[in-house]
A tleap script that builds the chain and sets N, CA, C and O, in Angstrom:
source leaprc.protein.ff14SB
mol = sequence {
  NMET SER GLU THR PRO THR GLU ALA THR ASP
  VAL PRO GLU PRO VAL GLU GLU PRO ALA ALA
  GLU PRO SER TYR ASP PRO ALA ALA PRO ALA
  PRO LEU GLY ILE GLU ARG THR PRO THR GLY
  ASN ALA GLU VAL ASP ALA GLN LEU GLU ARG
  LEU ALA ASP VAL ASP HIE LEU ALA ALA ASP
  GLY HIE ALA GLU VAL TYR GLU ASP VAL HIE
  GLN GLY LEU ARG ASN ALA LEU THR ALA LEU
  ASP ALA GLN THR PRO SER PRO SER PRO SER
  PRO TYR ASP HIE ARG CSER
}
set mol.1.N position { 30.605 91.654 -26.958 }
set mol.1.CA position { 29.647 90.723 -26.518 }
set mol.1.C position { 29.666 89.479 -27.387 }
set mol.1.O position { 29.554 89.559 -28.611 }
set mol.2.N position { 29.806 88.358 -26.758 }
set mol.2.CA position { 29.831 87.141 -27.547 }
set mol.2.C position { 28.507 86.412 -27.385 }
set mol.2.O position { 27.908 86.369 -26.311 }
set mol.3.N position { 28.094 85.860 -28.473 }
set mol.3.CA position { 26.832 85.131 -28.423 }
set mol.3.C position { 27.128 83.648 -28.212 }
set mol.3.O position { 28.016 83.070 -28.839 }
set mol.4.N position { 26.356 83.062 -27.315 }
set mol.4.CA position { 26.514 81.630 -27.115 }
set mol.4.C position { 25.555 80.911 -28.033 }
set mol.4.O position { 24.434 81.370 -28.249 }
set mol.5.N position { 25.980 79.804 -28.567 }
set mol.5.CA position { 25.078 79.081 -29.479 }
set mol.5.C position { 23.853 78.598 -28.709 }
set mol.5.O position { 23.967 78.069 -27.603 }
set mol.6.N position { 22.745 78.776 -29.277 }
set mol.6.CA position { 21.487 78.307 -28.687 }
set mol.6.C position { 20.988 77.124 -29.491 }
set mol.6.O position { 21.398 76.877 -30.625 }
set mol.7.N position { 20.091 76.413 -28.854 }
set mol.7.CA position { 19.521 75.266 -29.566 }
set mol.7.C position { 18.716 75.755 -30.754 }
set mol.7.O position { 18.010 76.760 -30.675 }
set mol.8.N position { 18.828 75.060 -31.809 }
set mol.8.CA position { 18.076 75.430 -33.003 }
set mol.8.C position { 16.645 74.965 -32.818 }
set mol.8.O position { 16.370 73.771 -32.704 }
set mol.9.N position { 15.751 75.919 -32.791 }
set mol.9.CA position { 14.348 75.565 -32.623 }
set mol.9.C position { 13.644 75.445 -33.960 }
set mol.9.O position { 12.508 74.978 -34.026 }
set mol.10.N position { 14.298 75.857 -35.005 }
set mol.10.CA position { 13.688 75.789 -36.326 }
set mol.10.C position { 13.869 74.420 -36.981 }
set mol.10.O position { 13.197 74.108 -37.964 }
set mol.11.N position { 14.761 73.616 -36.446 }
set mol.11.CA position { 15.028 72.313 -37.048 }
set mol.11.C position { 14.093 71.283 -36.412 }
set mol.11.O position { 14.137 71.075 -35.199 }
set mol.12.N position { 13.247 70.637 -37.222 }
set mol.12.CA position { 12.332 69.641 -36.637 }
set mol.12.C position { 13.106 68.410 -36.161 }
set mol.12.O position { 14.098 67.993 -36.759 }
set mol.13.N position { 12.613 67.859 -35.078 }
set mol.13.CA position { 13.231 66.639 -34.561 }
set mol.13.C position { 12.848 65.483 -35.476 }
set mol.13.O position { 11.754 65.469 -36.039 }
set mol.14.N position { 13.741 64.519 -35.623 }
set mol.14.CA position { 13.386 63.376 -36.469 }
set mol.14.C position { 12.218 62.604 -35.857 }
set mol.14.O position { 12.178 62.345 -34.655 }
set mol.15.N position { 11.299 62.258 -36.701 }
set mol.15.CA position { 10.114 61.527 -36.260 }
set mol.15.C position { 10.329 60.053 -36.569 }
set mol.15.O position { 10.600 59.669 -37.706 }
set mol.16.N position { 10.202 59.237 -35.526 }
set mol.16.CA position { 10.341 57.810 -35.741 }
set mol.16.C position { 9.003 57.252 -36.191 }
set mol.16.O position { 7.967 57.481 -35.567 }
set mol.17.N position { 9.052 56.522 -37.280 }
set mol.17.CA position { 7.845 55.883 -37.782 }
set mol.17.C position { 7.519 54.696 -36.875 }
set mol.17.O position { 8.407 53.903 -36.561 }
set mol.18.N position { 6.260 54.560 -36.450 }
set mol.18.CA position { 5.925 53.386 -35.644 }
set mol.18.C position { 6.081 52.123 -36.488 }
set mol.18.O position { 5.817 52.108 -37.690 }
set mol.19.N position { 6.511 51.088 -35.821 }
set mol.19.CA position { 6.687 49.821 -36.535 }
set mol.19.C position { 5.342 49.367 -37.073 }
set mol.19.O position { 4.330 49.390 -36.373 }
set mol.20.N position { 5.355 48.962 -38.306 }
set mol.20.CA position { 4.102 48.508 -38.928 }
set mol.20.C position { 3.670 47.215 -38.255 }
set mol.20.O position { 4.421 46.240 -38.211 }
set mol.21.N position { 2.454 47.221 -37.734 }
set mol.21.CA position { 1.924 46.023 -37.096 }
set mol.21.C position { 1.334 45.126 -38.173 }
set mol.21.O position { 0.689 45.600 -39.108 }
set mol.22.N position { 1.559 43.840 -38.031 }
set mol.22.CA position { 0.981 42.945 -39.048 }
set mol.22.C position { -0.535 43.023 -39.008 }
set mol.22.O position { -1.141 43.083 -37.939 }
set mol.23.N position { -1.127 43.022 -40.173 }
set mol.23.CA position { -2.584 43.108 -40.240 }
set mol.23.C position { -3.237 41.775 -39.892 }
set mol.23.O position { -4.444 41.712 -39.657 }
set mol.24.N position { -2.441 40.716 -39.860 }
set mol.24.CA position { -2.978 39.401 -39.557 }
set mol.24.C position { -2.033 38.701 -38.596 }
set mol.24.O position { -0.844 38.545 -38.874 }
set mol.25.N position { -2.570 38.289 -37.480 }
set mol.25.CA position { -1.775 37.543 -36.505 }
set mol.25.C position { -2.237 36.103 -36.556 }
set mol.25.O position { -3.318 35.793 -36.055 }
set mol.26.N position { -1.453 35.210 -37.145 }
set mol.26.CA position { -1.901 33.827 -37.291 }
set mol.26.C position { -2.114 33.115 -35.959 }
set mol.26.O position { -2.806 32.098 -35.907 }
set mol.27.N position { -1.531 33.633 -34.889 }
set mol.27.CA position { -1.698 32.984 -33.587 }
set mol.27.C position { -2.942 33.476 -32.851 }
set mol.27.O position { -3.344 32.887 -31.848 }
set mol.28.N position { -3.540 34.534 -33.338 }
set mol.28.CA position { -4.720 35.099 -32.667 }
set mol.28.C position { -5.966 34.297 -33.013 }
set mol.28.O position { -6.075 33.757 -34.114 }
set mol.29.N position { -6.912 34.217 -32.070 }
set mol.29.CA position { -8.175 33.532 -32.381 }
set mol.29.C position { -8.883 34.243 -33.527 }
set mol.29.O position { -8.879 35.472 -33.602 }
set mol.30.N position { -9.474 33.482 -34.396 }
set mol.30.CA position { -10.201 34.051 -35.532 }
set mol.30.C position { -11.471 33.246 -35.769 }
set mol.30.O position { -11.451 32.016 -35.724 }
set mol.31.N position { -12.573 33.943 -36.021 }
set mol.31.CA position { -13.821 33.234 -36.299 }
set mol.31.C position { -13.695 32.391 -37.558 }
set mol.31.O position { -13.044 32.785 -38.526 }
set mol.32.N position { -14.325 31.232 -37.530 }
set mol.32.CA position { -14.290 30.356 -38.695 }
set mol.32.C position { -15.322 30.762 -39.740 }
set mol.32.O position { -15.219 30.382 -40.907 }
set mol.33.N position { -16.313 31.533 -39.316 }
set mol.33.CA position { -17.323 31.988 -40.254 }
set mol.33.C position { -18.306 30.906 -40.661 }
set mol.33.O position { -18.884 30.960 -41.747 }
set mol.34.N position { -18.496 29.929 -39.794 }
set mol.34.CA position { -19.427 28.845 -40.096 }
set mol.34.C position { -20.825 29.272 -39.681 }
set mol.34.O position { -21.051 29.682 -38.542 }
set mol.35.N position { -21.754 29.172 -40.614 }
set mol.35.CA position { -23.137 29.540 -40.336 }
set mol.35.C position { -23.812 28.440 -39.525 }
set mol.35.O position { -23.643 27.253 -39.802 }
set mol.36.N position { -24.567 28.847 -38.536 }
set mol.36.CA position { -25.303 27.885 -37.716 }
set mol.36.C position { -26.784 28.003 -38.070 }
set mol.36.O position { -27.396 29.054 -37.877 }
set mol.37.N position { -27.342 26.938 -38.579 }
set mol.37.CA position { -28.741 26.919 -38.986 }
set mol.37.C position { -29.598 26.494 -37.805 }
set mol.37.O position { -29.350 25.445 -37.210 }
set mol.38.N position { -30.610 27.298 -37.452 }
set mol.38.CA position { -31.485 26.927 -36.335 }
set mol.38.C position { -32.197 25.606 -36.610 }
set mol.38.O position { -32.586 25.313 -37.740 }
set mol.39.N position { -32.359 24.814 -35.542 }
set mol.39.CA position { -33.009 23.512 -35.670 }
set mol.39.C position { -34.492 23.571 -35.339 }
set mol.39.O position { -35.260 22.687 -35.719 }
set mol.40.N position { -34.888 24.624 -34.626 }
set mol.40.CA position { -36.272 24.721 -34.182 }
set mol.40.C position { -36.446 24.258 -32.749 }
set mol.40.O position { -37.497 24.480 -32.148 }
set mol.41.N position { -35.438 23.623 -32.198 }
set mol.41.CA position { -35.460 23.207 -30.799 }
set mol.41.C position { -34.612 24.210 -30.027 }
set mol.41.O position { -33.405 24.313 -30.248 }
set mol.42.N position { -35.246 24.944 -29.125 }
set mol.42.CA position { -34.559 26.030 -28.417 }
set mol.42.C position { -33.333 25.543 -27.646 }
set mol.42.O position { -32.306 26.220 -27.624 }
set mol.43.N position { -33.437 24.381 -27.019 }
set mol.43.CA position { -32.317 23.878 -26.226 }
set mol.43.C position { -31.128 23.506 -27.122 }
set mol.43.O position { -29.978 23.803 -26.797 }
set mol.44.N position { -31.417 22.865 -28.234 }
set mol.44.CA position { -30.355 22.484 -29.177 }
set mol.44.C position { -29.760 23.731 -29.811 }
set mol.44.O position { -28.541 23.836 -29.945 }
set mol.45.N position { -30.615 24.688 -30.206 }
set mol.45.CA position { -30.123 25.920 -30.816 }
set mol.45.C position { -29.219 26.690 -29.856 }
set mol.45.O position { -28.219 27.265 -30.286 }
set mol.46.N position { -29.548 26.710 -28.582 }
set mol.46.CA position { -28.717 27.400 -27.586 }
set mol.46.C position { -27.342 26.738 -27.495 }
set mol.46.O position { -26.328 27.425 -27.374 }
set mol.47.N position { -27.308 25.419 -27.552 }
set mol.47.CA position { -26.023 24.708 -27.504 }
set mol.47.C position { -25.202 24.998 -28.763 }
set mol.47.O position { -23.989 25.194 -28.682 }
set mol.48.N position { -25.850 25.023 -29.909 }
set mol.48.CA position { -25.128 25.308 -31.146 }
set mol.48.C position { -24.588 26.731 -31.158 }
set mol.48.O position { -23.498 26.975 -31.677 }
set mol.49.N position { -25.333 27.667 -30.595 }
set mol.49.CA position { -24.857 29.047 -30.507 }
set mol.49.C position { -23.647 29.148 -29.584 }
set mol.49.O position { -22.787 30.009 -29.770 }
set mol.50.N position { -23.584 28.272 -28.596 }
set mol.50.CA position { -22.449 28.258 -27.664 }
set mol.50.C position { -21.149 27.957 -28.406 }
set mol.50.O position { -20.070 28.345 -27.957 }
set mol.51.N position { -21.252 27.265 -29.541 }
set mol.51.CA position { -20.055 26.978 -30.333 }
set mol.51.C position { -19.368 28.256 -30.813 }
set mol.51.O position { -18.166 28.241 -31.079 }
set mol.52.N position { -20.102 29.349 -30.925 }
set mol.52.CA position { -19.512 30.617 -31.350 }
set mol.52.C position { -18.472 31.113 -30.353 }
set mol.52.O position { -17.628 31.937 -30.705 }
set mol.53.N position { -18.521 30.627 -29.116 }
set mol.53.CA position { -17.547 31.046 -28.109 }
set mol.53.C position { -16.123 30.680 -28.501 }
set mol.53.O position { -15.184 31.377 -28.116 }
set mol.54.N position { -15.943 29.611 -29.253 }
set mol.54.CA position { -14.592 29.212 -29.628 }
set mol.54.C position { -13.963 30.186 -30.610 }
set mol.54.O position { -12.742 30.203 -30.764 }
set mol.55.N position { -14.774 30.995 -31.277 }
set mol.55.CA position { -14.235 31.970 -32.217 }
set mol.55.C position { -13.332 32.989 -31.528 }
set mol.55.O position { -12.496 33.614 -32.180 }
set mol.56.N position { -13.491 33.161 -30.227 }
set mol.56.CA position { -12.739 34.181 -29.507 }
set mol.56.C position { -11.739 33.582 -28.525 }
set mol.56.O position { -11.144 34.306 -27.726 }
set mol.57.N position { -11.551 32.274 -28.577 }
set mol.57.CA position { -10.642 31.591 -27.664 }
set mol.57.C position { -9.436 31.044 -28.412 }
set mol.57.O position { -9.504 30.732 -29.600 }
set mol.58.N position { -8.340 30.939 -27.689 }
set mol.58.CA position { -7.179 30.250 -28.252 }
set mol.58.C position { -7.522 28.770 -28.357 }
set mol.58.O position { -8.446 28.293 -27.698 }
set mol.59.N position { -6.795 28.063 -29.169 }
set mol.59.CA position { -7.095 26.650 -29.434 }
set mol.59.C position { -7.152 25.810 -28.163 }
set mol.59.O position { -7.932 24.860 -28.090 }
set mol.60.N position { -6.342 26.140 -27.163 }
set mol.60.CA position { -6.353 25.331 -25.942 }
set mol.60.C position { -7.634 25.507 -25.135 }
set mol.60.O position { -7.866 24.743 -24.198 }
set mol.61.N position { -8.465 26.480 -25.463 }
set mol.61.CA position { -9.743 26.668 -24.790 }
set mol.61.C position { -10.913 26.013 -25.500 }
set mol.61.O position { -12.021 25.975 -24.965 }
set mol.62.N position { -10.681 25.500 -26.694 }
set mol.62.CA position { -11.765 24.912 -27.488 }
set mol.62.C position { -12.332 23.646 -26.862 }
set mol.62.O position { -13.546 23.441 -26.870 }
set mol.63.N position { -11.471 22.803 -26.325 }
set mol.63.CA position { -11.928 21.504 -25.809 }
set mol.63.C position { -12.996 21.672 -24.741 }
set mol.63.O position { -13.976 20.928 -24.726 }
set mol.64.N position { -12.822 22.633 -23.852 }
set mol.64.CA position { -13.803 22.845 -22.783 }
set mol.64.C position { -15.172 23.213 -23.356 }
set mol.64.O position { -16.198 22.713 -22.895 }
set mol.65.N position { -15.183 24.081 -24.353 }
set mol.65.CA position { -16.450 24.484 -24.979 }
set mol.65.C position { -17.072 23.292 -25.706 }
set mol.65.O position { -18.271 23.045 -25.574 }
set mol.66.N position { -16.269 22.553 -26.469 }
set mol.66.CA position { -16.799 21.404 -27.205 }
set mol.66.C position { -17.380 20.354 -26.262 }
set mol.66.O position { -18.438 19.785 -26.532 }
set mol.67.N position { -16.686 20.103 -25.155 }
set mol.67.CA position { -17.196 19.128 -24.188 }
set mol.67.C position { -18.507 19.611 -23.563 }
set mol.67.O position { -19.434 18.827 -23.359 }
set mol.68.N position { -18.569 20.899 -23.267 }
set mol.68.CA position { -19.786 21.472 -22.683 }
set mol.68.C position { -20.957 21.366 -23.664 }
set mol.68.O position { -22.060 20.978 -23.280 }
set mol.69.N position { -20.714 21.708 -24.920 }
set mol.69.CA position { -21.764 21.629 -25.946 }
set mol.69.C position { -22.176 20.175 -26.168 }
set mol.69.O position { -23.364 19.880 -26.296 }
set mol.70.N position { -21.214 19.280 -26.214 }
set mol.70.CA position { -21.527 17.867 -26.405 }
set mol.70.C position { -22.424 17.357 -25.282 }
set mol.70.O position { -23.408 16.662 -25.537 }
set mol.71.N position { -22.088 17.700 -24.043 }
set mol.71.CA position { -22.912 17.266 -22.910 }
set mol.71.C position { -24.307 17.887 -22.989 }
set mol.71.O position { -25.303 17.219 -22.716 }
set mol.72.N position { -24.375 19.161 -23.361 }
set mol.72.CA position { -25.676 19.822 -23.499 }
set mol.72.C position { -26.545 19.180 -24.565 }
set mol.72.O position { -27.752 19.026 -24.381 }
set mol.73.N position { -25.924 18.803 -25.689 }
set mol.73.CA position { -26.681 18.138 -26.757 }
set mol.73.C position { -27.133 16.746 -26.332 }
set mol.73.O position { -28.238 16.320 -26.670 }
set mol.74.N position { -26.291 16.042 -25.600 }
set mol.74.CA position { -26.698 14.721 -25.092 }
set mol.74.C position { -27.887 14.865 -24.144 }
set mol.74.O position { -28.827 14.071 -24.191 }
set mol.75.N position { -27.838 15.882 -23.286 }
set mol.75.CA position { -28.954 16.116 -22.362 }
set mol.75.C position { -30.232 16.448 -23.128 }
set mol.75.O position { -31.312 15.977 -22.771 }
set mol.76.N position { -30.111 17.255 -24.173 }
set mol.76.CA position { -31.281 17.621 -24.973 }
set mol.76.C position { -31.863 16.386 -25.658 }
set mol.76.O position { -33.082 16.213 -25.697 }
set mol.77.N position { -31.003 15.532 -26.192 }
set mol.77.CA position { -31.497 14.311 -26.844 }
set mol.77.C position { -32.132 13.358 -25.842 }
set mol.77.O position { -33.145 12.724 -26.138 }
set mol.78.N position { -31.546 13.257 -24.671 }
set mol.78.CA position { -32.122 12.406 -23.629 }
set mol.78.C position { -33.503 12.916 -23.238 }
set mol.78.O position { -34.425 12.126 -23.037 }
set mol.79.N position { -33.647 14.233 -23.130 }
set mol.79.CA position { -34.946 14.819 -22.790 }
set mol.79.C position { -35.970 14.542 -23.887 }
set mol.79.O position { -37.135 14.265 -23.600 }
set mol.80.N position { -35.533 14.616 -25.137 }
set mol.80.CA position { -36.444 14.316 -26.249 }
set mol.80.C position { -36.870 12.854 -26.223 }
set mol.80.O position { -38.034 12.540 -26.471 }
set mol.81.N position { -35.938 11.965 -25.925 }
set mol.81.CA position { -36.268 10.535 -25.841 }
set mol.81.C position { -37.274 10.276 -24.725 }
set mol.81.O position { -38.164 9.439 -24.871 }
set mol.82.N position { -37.136 10.980 -23.630 }
set mol.82.CA position { -38.047 10.786 -22.498 }
set mol.82.C position { -39.462 11.280 -22.835 }
set mol.82.O position { -40.444 10.765 -22.300 }
set mol.83.N position { -39.561 12.270 -23.716 }
set mol.83.CA position { -40.863 12.822 -24.095 }
set mol.83.C position { -41.557 11.982 -25.161 }
set mol.83.O position { -42.784 11.996 -25.256 }
set mol.84.N position { -40.800 11.263 -25.948 }
set mol.84.CA position { -41.363 10.510 -27.062 }
set mol.84.C position { -41.974 9.216 -26.543 }
set mol.84.O position { -41.267 8.377 -25.985 }
set mol.85.N position { -43.288 9.048 -26.723 }
set mol.85.CA position { -43.905 7.796 -26.275 }
set mol.85.C position { -43.448 6.651 -27.174 }
set mol.85.O position { -43.261 6.817 -28.380 }
set mol.86.N position { -43.277 5.512 -26.567 }
set mol.86.CA position { -42.882 4.345 -27.372 }
set mol.86.C position { -44.084 3.905 -28.198 }
set mol.86.O position { -45.224 4.019 -27.748 }
set mol.87.N position { -43.835 3.410 -29.389 }
set mol.87.CA position { -44.955 2.997 -30.239 }
set mol.87.C position { -45.715 1.840 -29.592 }
set mol.87.O position { -45.134 0.980 -28.929 }
set mol.88.N position { -47.019 1.844 -29.802 }
set mol.88.CA position { -47.833 0.754 -29.240 }
set mol.88.C position { -47.518 -0.529 -29.966 }
set mol.88.O position { -47.288 -0.516 -31.176 }
set mol.89.N position { -47.504 -1.621 -29.262 }
set mol.89.CA position { -47.164 -2.894 -29.918 }
set mol.89.C position { -48.191 -3.257 -30.981 }
set mol.89.O position { -49.396 -3.072 -30.813 }
set mol.90.N position { -47.681 -3.763 -32.042 }
set mol.90.CA position { -48.554 -4.199 -33.130 }
set mol.90.C position { -49.134 -5.570 -32.780 }
set mol.90.O position { -48.473 -6.377 -32.126 }
set mol.91.N position { -50.358 -5.831 -33.212 }
set mol.91.CA position { -50.934 -7.152 -32.903 }
set mol.91.C position { -50.117 -8.280 -33.559 }
set mol.91.O position { -50.237 -9.440 -33.165 }
set mol.92.N position { -49.307 -7.947 -34.534 }
set mol.92.CA position { -48.528 -8.969 -35.210 }
set mol.92.C position { -47.206 -9.257 -34.514 }
set mol.92.O position { -46.484 -10.174 -34.906 }
set mol.93.N position { -46.879 -8.470 -33.471 }
set mol.93.CA position { -45.609 -8.673 -32.762 }
set mol.93.C position { -45.656 -9.889 -31.846 }
set mol.93.O position { -44.602 -10.397 -31.462 }
set mol.94.N position { -46.826 -10.366 -31.490 }
set mol.94.CA position { -46.927 -11.462 -30.533 }
set mol.94.C position { -47.546 -12.704 -31.191 }
set mol.94.O position { -48.627 -13.151 -30.807 }
set mol.95.N position { -46.886 -13.214 -32.125 }
set mol.95.CA position { -47.365 -14.429 -32.790 }
set mol.95.C position { -46.980 -15.641 -31.979 }
set mol.95.O position { -45.917 -15.668 -31.359 }
set mol.96.N position { -47.812 -16.617 -31.978 }
set mol.96.CA position { -47.475 -17.844 -31.274 }
set mol.96.C position { -47.173 -18.959 -32.217 }
set mol.96.O position { -46.868 -20.069 -31.783 }
savepdb mol mol.pdb
quit
């Protein structure tokens, strides 16, 4: 009786090490870590918080957020100007 060679089951198969992934991808979006201080005006604070959206976007998406925030801040300032009464004229403003 002849024995045929069988596969060796006692020999472990070589394990391929997974390629080490870089811990930092310079092309990936990264938060800037800039603290946003509340202004006390809810509308302005909401616009400033919107700036955090760029932390998760690629650079080509930043312009849209910045333009949106800029327009929102302009609207907030315009609303504040509309609420502020103009100062009453001083009696000294109308000299003859």
